[in-house]
One Martini backbone bead per residue (centre of mass of N, CA, C, O) as a GRO file, in nm:
protein
  173
    1MET     BB    1   5.219   4.831   8.128
    2PHE     BB    2   4.966   4.987   8.216
    3PHE     BB    3   5.076   5.065   8.501
    4ILE     BB    4   5.317   5.244   8.409
    5ILE     BB    5   5.150   5.454   8.251
    6LEU     BB    6   4.970   5.542   8.487
    7CYS     BB    7   5.198   5.643   8.678
    8ALA     BB    8   5.324   5.854   8.481
    9SER     BB    9   5.054   6.033   8.445
   10ILE     BB   10   5.003   6.129   8.744
   11ASN     BB   11   5.300   6.298   8.777
   12THR     BB   12   5.214   6.526   8.607
   13ALA     BB   13   5.344   6.857   8.535
   14TYR     BB   14   5.243   7.198   8.496
   15ALA     BB   15   5.368   7.500   8.390
   16GLU     BB   16   5.315   7.831   8.531
   17GLY     BB   17   5.538   8.024   8.433
   18ASP     BB   18   5.800   8.072   8.656
   19LEU     BB   19   6.027   8.032   8.914
   20TRP     BB   20   5.954   8.308   9.060
   21ASP     BB   21   5.663   8.226   9.155
   22ASN     BB   22   5.766   8.051   9.409
   23PHE     BB   23   5.871   8.318   9.590
   24GLY     BB   24   5.710   8.563   9.544
   25ASP     BB   25   5.809   8.881   9.661
   26THR     BB   26   6.064   8.719   9.765
   27ASN     BB   27   6.365   8.599   9.824
   28VAL     BB   28   6.601   8.450  10.017
   29TYR     BB   29   6.744   8.758  10.050
   30GLY     BB   30   6.499   8.980  10.035
   31GLN     BB   31   6.450   9.024   9.733
   32LYS     BB   32   6.312   9.183   9.474
   33PRO     BB   33   6.178   9.131   9.190
   34VAL     BB   34   6.246   9.220   8.852
   35THR     BB   35   6.185   9.352   8.569
   36ASP     BB   36   6.299   9.414   8.262
   37GLU     BB   37   6.219   9.713   8.260
   38GLU     BB   38   6.354   9.794   8.530
   39PHE     BB   39   6.639   9.710   8.451
   40GLU     BB   40   6.672   9.894   8.201
   41LYS     BB   41   6.619  10.160   8.353
   42ALA     BB   42   6.862  10.137   8.545
   43LEU     BB   43   7.081  10.132   8.327
   44GLU     BB   44   7.010  10.406   8.191
   45SER     BB   45   7.061  10.583   8.454
   46LYS     BB   46   7.386  10.508   8.458
   47LYS     BB   47   7.434  10.639   8.206
   48GLY     BB   48   7.681  10.903   8.199
   49LYS     BB   49   7.789  10.860   8.476
   50PRO     BB   50   8.032  10.936   8.677
   51LYS     BB   51   8.278  10.810   8.850
   52LYS     BB   52   8.369  10.782   9.176
   53PRO     BB   53   8.627  10.813   9.364
   54LYS     BB   54   8.744  10.638   9.640
   55ASP     BB   55   9.023  10.773   9.623
   56LYS     BB   56   9.221  11.027   9.749
   57LEU     BB   57   9.458  11.217   9.663
   58LEU     BB   58   9.766  11.308   9.808
   59ARG     BB   59   9.919  11.625   9.926
   60ASN     BB   60  10.081  11.687  10.194
   61GLY     BB   61   9.814  11.559  10.353
   62GLU     BB   62   9.617  11.677  10.132
   63ALA     BB   63   9.345  11.716   9.962
   64PHE     BB   64   9.233  11.749   9.669
   65GLN     BB   65   9.087  11.963   9.471
   66GLU     BB   66   8.848  12.048   9.259
   67SER     BB   67   9.007  12.029   8.939
   68ASN     BB   68   9.209  12.002   8.676
   69GLU     BB   69   9.423  11.837   8.827
   70THR     BB   70   9.233  11.598   8.915
   71GLU     BB   71   9.150  11.515   8.631
   72VAL     BB   72   9.429  11.423   8.542
   73LEU     BB   73   9.475  11.217   8.776
   74SER     BB   74   9.221  11.035   8.715
   75LYS     BB   75   9.341  10.959   8.415
   76MET     BB   76   9.559  10.819   8.532
   77PRO     BB   77   9.729  10.556   8.563
   78ALA     BB   78   9.744  10.329   8.819
   79GLU     BB   79  10.026  10.237   8.696
   80LEU     BB   80  10.323  10.312   8.814
   81PRO     BB   81  10.634  10.327   8.816
   82ILE     BB   82  10.897  10.160   9.000
   83LEU     BB   83  11.133  10.270   9.247
   84LEU     BB   84  11.444  10.162   9.363
   85VAL     BB   85  11.600  10.269   9.672
   86PRO     BB   86  11.916  10.165   9.818
   87ALA     BB   87  11.977  10.474   9.886
   88ASN     BB   88  12.032  10.765  10.004
   89LEU     BB   89  11.897  11.075   9.876
   90GLU     BB   90  11.990  11.397   9.752
   91ILE     BB   91  11.780  11.636   9.636
   92LYS     BB   92  11.852  11.854   9.844
   93LYS     BB   93  11.938  12.055  10.066
   94ASP     BB   94  11.827  11.873  10.340
   95VAL     BB   95  11.701  11.650  10.129
   96ILE     BB   96  11.602  11.320  10.206
   97LEU     BB   97  11.580  11.009  10.044
   98PRO     BB   98  11.484  10.719  10.137
   99VAL     BB   99  11.477  10.407  10.150
  100GLY     BB  100  11.281  10.258   9.874
  101HIS     BB  101  10.958  10.272   9.730
  102TYR     BB  102  10.856  10.439   9.416
  103GLN     BB  103  10.637  10.629   9.255
  104VAL     BB  104  10.651  10.755   8.912
  105LYS     BB  105  10.602  11.092   8.781
  106GLY     BB  106  10.581  11.275   8.493
  107VAL     BB  107  10.625  11.641   8.463
  108LYS     BB  108  10.492  11.928   8.299
  109LYS     BB  109  10.602  12.263   8.411
  110ASP     BB  110  10.661  12.547   8.265
  111GLY     BB  111  10.873  12.380   8.069
  112LYS     BB  112  10.929  12.171   8.294
  113ILE     BB  113  11.084  11.890   8.448
  114PHE     BB  114  10.936  11.632   8.663
  115LEU     BB  115  10.993  11.399   8.930
  116GLN     BB  116  10.751  11.221   9.097
  117LEU     BB  117  10.743  11.094   9.435
  118PHE     BB  118  10.558  10.814   9.561
  119GLN     BB  119  10.367  10.719   9.863
  120SER     BB  120  10.065  10.637   9.906
  121SER     BB  121   9.972  10.916   9.745
  122GLU     BB  122  10.236  11.067   9.846
  123LEU     BB  123  10.424  11.341   9.808
  124LEU     BB  124  10.786  11.349   9.859
  125ALA     BB  125  10.905  11.429   9.562
  126SER     BB  126  11.061  11.683   9.339
  127VAL     BB  127  11.252  11.633   9.046
  128PRO     BB  128  11.458  11.770   8.847
  129ALA     BB  129  11.466  11.744   8.485
  130THR     BB  130  11.577  11.602   8.168
  131GLU     BB  131  11.506  11.607   7.851
  132THR     BB  132  11.490  11.323   7.613
  133LYS     BB  133  11.540  11.094   7.334
  134ASP     BB  134  11.639  10.883   7.508
  135ASP     BB  135  11.571  10.523   7.589
  136PHE     BB  136  11.812  10.357   7.734
  137GLY     BB  137  11.741  10.060   7.610
  138GLU     BB  138  11.447  10.020   7.657
  139GLU     BB  139  11.156   9.819   7.604
  140GLU     BB  140  10.980   9.996   7.751
  141ILE     BB  141  10.781  10.275   7.784
  142ASN     BB  142  10.738  10.238   8.092
  143PHE     BB  143  10.996  10.378   8.305
  144VAL     BB  144  11.228  10.315   8.592
  145ARG     BB  145  11.566  10.407   8.702
  146LEU     BB  146  11.869  10.333   8.885
  147ILE     BB  147  12.192  10.480   8.818
  148ALA     BB  148  12.520  10.459   8.857
  149ASP     BB  149  12.767  10.700   8.806
  150ASN     BB  150  12.903  10.708   9.094
  151ASP     BB  151  12.987  10.736   9.426
  152ASN     BB  152  12.801  11.028   9.442
  153GLN     BB  153  12.609  10.938   9.194
  154ALA     BB  154  12.282  10.937   9.036
  155LYS     BB  155  12.045  10.807   8.790
  156ILE     BB  156  11.728  10.898   8.680
  157ILE     BB  157  11.527  10.710   8.471
  158PHE     BB  158  11.264  10.809   8.229
  159GLY     BB  159  10.952  10.671   8.084
  160SER     BB  160  10.701  10.766   7.837
  161LEU     BB  161  10.471  10.868   7.613
  162ASP     BB  162  10.561  11.178   7.634
  163PHE     BB  163  10.856  11.121   7.781
  164ASN     BB  164  11.203  11.158   7.838
  165ALA     BB  165  11.419  11.130   8.138
  166TYR     BB  166  11.659  11.291   8.368
  167ALA     BB  167  11.827  11.258   8.698
  168VAL     BB  168  12.062  11.406   8.913
  169VAL     BB  169  12.186  11.255   9.216
  170LYS     BB  170  12.279  11.236   9.538
  171ILE     BB  171  12.460  11.049   9.758
  172ALA     BB  172  12.423  10.995  10.074
  173GLN     BB  173  12.656  11.002  10.364
   0.00000   0.00000   0.00000
């Protein structure tokens, strides 16, 4: 019994400081440890600074300039509703929107409504639309759908927190 107590007491170690003391001036990854005060100071210096956007939105292949317009776009939700276009649509005379998927953003400009269709942040078309109080029976607040009106026309219906609208477009032959 005495021998067991003696062996147990010989291997006793007392810690002075914390585990970071064992690493010296740098850790395994070559980083210097920081004190709590330095960490808090770094956090305080980052507060209040606006985040810089990583991606610049493009319009017609050119980057937006810093202006009120880009401020509005930067506050816009990242997820715009997506419209599936299963047939070529004639937006204007000689302007055809090909089959594909498009993100749609509704815009009020000079008292008029436009549905802007984007692919990978590039504006491909801006379709004049008519504002309506009709929610088209949709359960979601933000939505966009393409509904066949007849053999020659389709209706793009759009809804957002700001307004609901629709645009009638021709199906290209």
